[in-house]
C-alpha positions as CSV (number, residue, x, y, z in Angstrom):
1,M,155.2,134.2,97.9
2,L,155.6,135.2,94.3
3,V,152.3,135.5,92.5
4,N,150.7,137.3,89.6
5,L,148.5,139.9,89.3
6,N,145.6,138.0,88.9
7,D,146.4,135.9,91.9
8,V,146.5,139.5,94.2
9,L,143.3,140.9,93.0
10,K,141.3,137.2,93.3
11,I,142.7,137.5,97.1
12,G,141.4,141.0,97.4
13,R,138.1,140.7,96.0
14,E,137.4,137.5,98.3
15,R,138.8,139.6,101.4
16,G,136.8,142.6,100.7
17,I,140.0,144.7,100.4
18,G,142.4,146.9,98.5
19,V,145.9,145.9,97.3
20,G,148.5,148.4,97.6
21,A,150.8,148.6,94.6
22,I,153.9,150.1,95.6
23,N,156.8,151.4,93.4
24,T,160.1,150.3,95.2
25,P,163.1,151.9,93.7
26,N,165.4,150.9,96.1
27,L,166.0,148.0,98.5
28,E,165.1,149.8,101.8
29,T,161.6,150.4,100.6
30,L,160.8,147.1,99.0
31,C,161.6,145.4,102.2
32,A,159.5,148.1,104.2
33,V,157.0,147.3,102.0
34,I,156.8,143.4,102.3
35,K,157.6,143.7,106.2
36,V,154.6,145.8,106.5
37,A,152.6,143.4,104.0
38,E,153.5,140.4,106.4
39,E,152.6,142.4,109.6
40,L,149.0,143.2,108.3
41,D,148.8,139.8,106.6
42,V,147.6,141.2,103.2
43,P,148.9,140.9,99.4
44,V,151.1,143.5,97.8
45,I,152.2,144.6,94.3
46,V,155.6,145.8,94.2
47,S,156.2,147.7,91.2
48,H,159.4,149.0,89.2
49,A,158.7,152.1,87.2
50,Q,160.9,152.7,84.3
51,I,161.7,156.5,85.4
52,H,163.4,155.2,88.1
53,E,166.2,153.7,86.4
54,Y,167.9,156.4,87.4
55,I,167.9,155.1,91.0
56,N,168.4,151.2,90.5
57,T,168.1,149.6,87.2
58,I,165.8,147.1,86.5
59,D,168.8,144.3,86.0
60,V,169.6,145.3,89.7
61,I,166.4,145.7,91.7
62,G,164.1,143.2,89.7
63,P,166.4,140.2,90.4
64,I,166.1,141.3,94.2
65,M,162.3,142.3,94.0
66,L,161.7,138.9,92.9
67,D,163.9,137.0,95.4
68,L,162.4,138.8,98.2
69,A,158.9,138.2,96.8
70,S,159.6,134.5,96.8
71,K,160.6,134.5,100.2
72,A,157.9,136.7,101.3
73,K,155.0,135.2,103.8
74,V,152.3,136.6,102.2
75,P,151.3,136.8,98.3
76,V,153.4,139.0,96.3
77,C,153.1,140.3,92.6
78,V,156.2,142.2,90.9
79,H,155.1,144.2,88.7
80,L,156.7,146.7,86.0
81,D,154.7,149.9,86.4
82,H,154.7,152.5,83.1
83,G,157.1,150.5,81.1
84,E,157.5,153.2,78.0
85,T,158.8,150.5,75.5
86,V,157.8,146.8,74.6
87,E,161.5,146.3,75.0
88,F,161.5,147.2,78.1
89,C,158.4,145.4,79.0
90,K,160.2,142.4,77.6
91,K,162.8,142.7,79.6
92,A,160.9,142.8,82.7
93,I,159.2,139.7,81.6
94,D,162.4,137.9,80.9
95,L,163.5,138.7,84.3
96,G,160.4,137.0,85.8
97,F,158.5,140.2,86.4
98,T,154.5,138.8,87.1
99,S,152.8,141.8,85.6
100,V,153.7,144.2,83.5
101,M,152.1,147.6,82.6
102,I,153.1,149.4,79.5
103,D,152.3,152.9,79.3
104,A,152.0,153.9,75.5
105,S,150.9,157.7,76.1
């Protein structure tokens, strides 16, 4: 089930567990992360970092992340990790990402 960052962190606090945030730049990693989260019955944060654009662009992997998250049996937050520009962060929001972090360093 697709949820936002606040939702998965609340579940983590209530259950006294950490919530993993894993960069998933390809389909294999994305599927594996969601499968294990479902097996362990834990929420998870799947992330796309802007630096991984050379592996898969957000336009390609983003909709797949969102689709698989919405079909998951556990809460899944789809997060943009280390967005380098406001424009890229806006793109993630427009795609439907449920969490965005801008890295202005």
